[in-house]
VOKOLTOR-256851 format. One line per 4 residues: number of its first residue (from 1); their letters; for each residue x, z, y of N, C-alpha, C. Coordinates in steps of 0.2 Angstrom, whole numbers. Example, Ala and Ser with C-alpha at 12.3 -4.5 7.8 and 13.67 -1.06 7.14 Angstrom:
2
1) AS) 66,39,-28,62,39,-22,66,39,-16 | 64,35,-11,68,36,-5,64,39,0
***
This chain:
185
1) MALT) 121,72,19,126,67,18,126,62,24 | 133,62,26,134,57,30,136,49,28 | 134,45,34,136,38,32,144,37,35 | 148,35,31,155,31,33,154,25,35
5) TVQS) 158,23,40,157,17,42,164,15,44 | 167,9,44,172,6,46,169,2,50 | 173,3,58,170,-2,62,176,-8,63 | 173,-14,62,179,-20,62,182,-20,68
9) GMGG) 187,-21,70,194,-23,74,193,-16,80 | 190,-10,78,191,-5,80,196,0,77 | 198,-2,70,201,3,67,200,11,65 | 193,11,67,191,18,68,187,19,64
13) IGAV) 184,25,60,179,25,55,176,32,60 | 168,29,58,165,34,62,158,36,57 | 154,42,58,152,44,52,142,47,56 | 139,44,52,132,45,54,128,47,49
17) TPGT) 123,53,52,119,56,47,112,53,46 | 109,51,42,103,48,42,96,53,45 | 92,51,47,88,56,49,82,55,41 | 77,54,44,71,55,39,72,48,34
21) SGNV) 70,49,27,69,46,22,65,39,23 | 68,33,22,64,27,24,65,24,29 | 68,28,33,71,25,42,74,20,40 | 75,14,46,81,9,46,86,14,51
25) LTSN) 92,10,50,98,12,53,99,7,57 | 102,7,63,102,2,68,108,3,71 | 112,-2,77,117,-2,80,116,-5,86 | 117,-2,91,116,-6,98,125,-7,102
29) GTAW) 129,-8,97,136,-9,97,140,-4,98 | 136,1,101,140,6,102,138,13,98 | 133,13,97,129,19,93,126,16,88 | 125,22,83,122,21,77,114,26,79
33) TSSA) 109,23,78,101,26,76,98,25,72 | 94,31,70,90,30,64,82,31,65 | 77,25,64,71,25,67,66,22,61 | 61,25,62,55,23,57,55,16,58
37) PTLP) 53,11,54,52,4,53,45,3,58 | 44,-2,62,38,-5,65,35,-10,62 | 28,-9,60,25,-13,56,22,-18,60 | 23,-24,60,19,-28,65,10,-29,63
41) AGTV) 8,-29,69,-1,-29,69,-2,-34,63 | -6,-32,60,-10,-35,54,-8,-35,47 | -2,-30,47,0,-28,41,-3,-24,37 | -3,-26,31,-8,-20,26,-5,-14,25
45) KQVV) -6,-7,26,-3,-2,26,-6,3,20 | -11,3,19,-15,5,11,-21,3,9 | -22,3,3,-29,2,0,-32,7,-4 | -38,8,-3,-41,13,-8,-47,8,-12
49) SVTS) -49,8,-18,-53,5,-20,-55,9,-28 | -63,7,-28,-66,10,-35,-71,4,-37 | -69,3,-44,-74,-1,-49,-78,3,-53 | -83,0,-53,-89,2,-58,-93,-3,-63
53) TSQA) -93,0,-68,-97,-4,-74,-102,-1,-76 | -104,6,-71,-110,10,-74,-115,7,-71 | -122,7,-75,-127,5,-73,-132,11,-69 | -134,8,-63,-137,13,-57,-145,10,-58
57) TYTR) -149,15,-57,-157,13,-53,-158,18,-47 | -160,14,-43,-162,17,-36,-171,16,-35 | -174,21,-34,-179,22,-32,-181,24,-26 | -177,25,-22,-179,25,-14,-173,27,-11
61) ATYM) -173,28,-4,-166,28,0,-162,33,-1 | -157,31,-5,-153,36,-7,-144,33,-8 | -140,38,-6,-134,37,-5,-132,34,-14 | -127,29,-14,-125,27,-19,-120,28,-21
65) TPWS) -120,31,-27,-113,33,-31,-110,27,-36 | -104,27,-38,-99,32,-34,-96,27,-28 | -99,24,-26,-97,19,-19,-98,24,-12 | -91,29,-14,-91,32,-7,-82,34,-8
69) LTIT) -80,32,-3,-73,31,-2,-70,34,4 | -64,38,3,-60,41,9,-53,38,10 | -51,38,17,-45,34,17,-43,39,24 | -38,39,24,-33,44,31,-30,38,33
73) PSST) -32,35,40,-28,30,44,-21,32,45 | -16,29,46,-9,32,48,-7,31,55 | -14,27,59,-12,28,67,-19,28,69 | -21,30,75,-28,28,80,-28,22,80
77) SSRI) -24,16,79,-25,9,83,-25,7,75 | -26,8,69,-27,5,63,-34,2,62 | -35,-2,59,-41,-4,58,-43,-6,50 | -48,-4,49,-51,-3,41,-56,-7,38
81) IVQL) -53,-12,34,-57,-17,31,-64,-14,26 | -68,-14,26,-73,-11,21,-76,-15,17 | -77,-17,11,-77,-21,7,-81,-19,2 | -87,-23,1,-91,-21,-5,-95,-28,-9
85) NMSV) -92,-27,-16,-96,-32,-19,-100,-29,-26 | -106,-32,-25,-111,-28,-30,-115,-33,-33 | -116,-30,-41,-121,-35,-45,-128,-31,-44 | -134,-34,-40,-140,-30,-39,-146,-35,-43
89) SANT) -150,-31,-43,-157,-34,-46,-161,-29,-43 | -169,-29,-45,-175,-26,-44,-179,-29,-49 | -184,-24,-50,-190,-24,-55,-194,-29,-54 | -195,-30,-46,-201,-34,-44,-198,-37,-38
93) ASVI) -202,-43,-36,-199,-47,-30,-197,-40,-24 | -190,-41,-21,-188,-36,-18,-184,-38,-14 | -185,-34,-7,-178,-35,-3,-172,-28,-4 | -167,-30,-4,-163,-25,-6,-159,-25,2
97) GIIV) -158,-18,4,-155,-17,11,-148,-12,8 | -143,-11,11,-138,-7,11,-137,-5,18 | -137,3,20,-135,5,27,-126,7,23 | -123,6,28,-115,7,28,-114,12,33
101) YRDA) -111,21,31,-109,25,35,-102,26,36 | -99,29,42,-91,30,42,-95,38,44 | -92,42,38,-94,49,39,-103,49,40 | -105,52,47,-112,53,46,-115,46,52
105) TALQ) -109,41,53,-111,36,57,-114,31,56 | -119,28,55,-121,20,52,-117,16,58 | -116,11,52,-111,5,55,-114,-3,55 | -114,-5,61,-117,-12,63,-124,-13,59
109) QGTG) -128,-7,61,-134,-6,58,-140,-10,63 | -145,-16,59,-150,-18,62,-154,-14,67 | -158,-17,71,-163,-13,75,-169,-17,75 | -176,-14,75,-182,-14,77,-185,-18,68
113) GSVT) -182,-16,64,-184,-17,58,-191,-14,57 | -196,-16,54,-202,-13,53,-202,-7,45 | -198,-9,41,-195,-7,34,-190,-3,35 | -184,-6,37,-176,-2,37,-172,-7,43
117) NATW) -168,-3,45,-162,-6,49,-157,-7,45 | -154,-11,41,-149,-11,37,-142,-13,40 | -138,-13,36,-131,-13,39,-130,-22,36 | -132,-21,29,-130,-28,25,-137,-30,20
121) IPAM) -139,-35,20,-146,-36,15,-143,-41,10 | -141,-38,5,-138,-44,-2,-143,-48,-3 | -149,-47,-3,-154,-50,-7,-162,-49,-5 | -166,-55,-4,-172,-56,-3,-176,-59,-9
125) NIAG) -183,-56,-10,-185,-59,-15,-182,-59,-21 | -179,-55,-23,-175,-54,-30,-181,-50,-35 | -180,-54,-41,-185,-51,-46,-180,-49,-51 | -184,-47,-57,-183,-44,-63,-177,-50,-66
129) GDLI) -178,-55,-66,-174,-59,-72,-168,-61,-67 | -167,-59,-60,-161,-61,-56,-157,-56,-56 | -150,-58,-57,-144,-54,-56,-139,-57,-53 | -139,-55,-46,-135,-58,-40,-128,-53,-41
133) QATW) -124,-58,-39,-117,-54,-36,-115,-56,-28 | -116,-51,-24,-115,-51,-18,-109,-48,-15 | -108,-49,-9,-100,-48,-5,-100,-49,0 | -99,-42,3,-99,-41,10,-93,-37,14
137) FLVD) -91,-38,20,-86,-34,22,-87,-34,30 | -86,-28,33,-85,-27,40,-77,-25,41 | -77,-25,50,-69,-21,51,-72,-17,55 | -69,-11,54,-71,-5,57,-65,-2,61
141) SPAT) -64,2,65,-59,5,71,-61,13,70 | -60,17,66,-62,22,67,-57,27,73 | -51,25,75,-47,29,81,-46,34,79 | -44,37,73,-42,44,70,-36,43,66
145) TSPV) -34,51,64,-29,50,58,-31,55,54 | -37,57,55,-41,61,50,-44,58,45 | -45,59,39,-49,56,33,-57,54,36 | -57,50,34,-65,45,35,-68,44,29
149) TYSF) -73,44,29,-76,44,22,-81,39,24 | -82,31,20,-86,27,20,-90,28,14 | -97,27,15,-103,28,9,-107,23,12 | -111,22,5,-118,16,6,-124,20,5
153) MCAI) -129,18,7,-136,20,6,-141,14,3 | -143,15,-1,-147,9,-3,-154,10,0 | -157,4,3,-163,6,7,-168,1,5 | -173,3,1,-178,-2,-2,-184,1,-1
157) KANT) -189,-4,-2,-197,-2,-1,-200,-2,-6 | -203,3,-10,-206,4,-15,-207,0,-22 | -199,-3,-22,-198,-5,-29,-190,-2,-31 | -189,-5,-38,-183,-1,-40,-178,-6,-40
161) KYVN) -171,-4,-37,-165,-7,-38,-161,-5,-42 | -158,-10,-46,-154,-10,-52,-147,-12,-48 | -141,-8,-52,-134,-10,-50,-131,-10,-55 | -128,-16,-55,-123,-18,-62,-128,-20,-68
165) RRGA) -133,-22,-67,-138,-23,-73,-142,-29,-70 | -147,-33,-73,-152,-35,-72,-160,-31,-72 | -163,-32,-68,-170,-28,-67,-174,-29,-73 | -174,-33,-77,-180,-34,-83,-175,-30,-89
169) DVSF) -169,-31,-89,-166,-29,-96,-159,-28,-95 | -157,-27,-100,-150,-27,-100,-145,-32,-104 | -149,-37,-103,-146,-43,-107,-139,-44,-104 | -141,-44,-97,-135,-47,-93,-132,-41,-89
173) VGSS) -126,-39,-89,-124,-33,-83,-118,-35,-78 | -116,-33,-76,-110,-33,-71,-106,-28,-69 | -102,-28,-64,-97,-25,-62,-98,-25,-53 | -96,-18,-50,-96,-18,-43,-90,-15,-40
177) MDML) -87,-17,-35,-81,-16,-32,-82,-13,-25 | -79,-8,-24,-79,-7,-15,-71,-6,-14 | -69,-7,-8,-63,-7,-7,-61,-7,1 | -57,0,2,-55,0,11,-48,-1,11
181) TEIA) -46,-6,15,-39,-9,17,-37,-6,24 | -32,-3,26,-30,0,34,-24,-6,34 | -26,-8,41,-22,-14,44,-19,-11,50 | -14,-13,51,-10,-9,56,-13,-13,63
185) G) -13,-9,68,-16,-12,74,-11,-13,80
***
């Protein structure tokens, strides 16, 4: 389908065929071009998220479900903001650590820990009567346009960790959310 234009002052009529859907039609004064719009750095390009109210129990280092999300960056210069908001508790005084992975690579992991090297420690000395809402985020640069999966591993020592419920009982329950946001680079 051709777009017909009347050129002011020229008396002529020209035709231009648009290229790809969603492109922007611009003129330099003598010719029309169709091009993809350019988003400025810092623009949100896509968001992927999951929210869970399911109660979960972890007794060893294990990947936590359903907090595993996949995103396909639209550009190698994109950055991904990884956010995790969790309701957590434990059965006895515990330290809860979370290791964040992009595919098989641990991100921003500490070093030299005698128990674990976590990416994030949402709670220390948390006990059965406590239920805390902890929020954490990081900015990652995966430098790819292939799908990348972000997952979270619970790291605890000898105690039980609870997600979305209090350790002592279920008189208080909560929800947790994981969100990936692609930002134009």
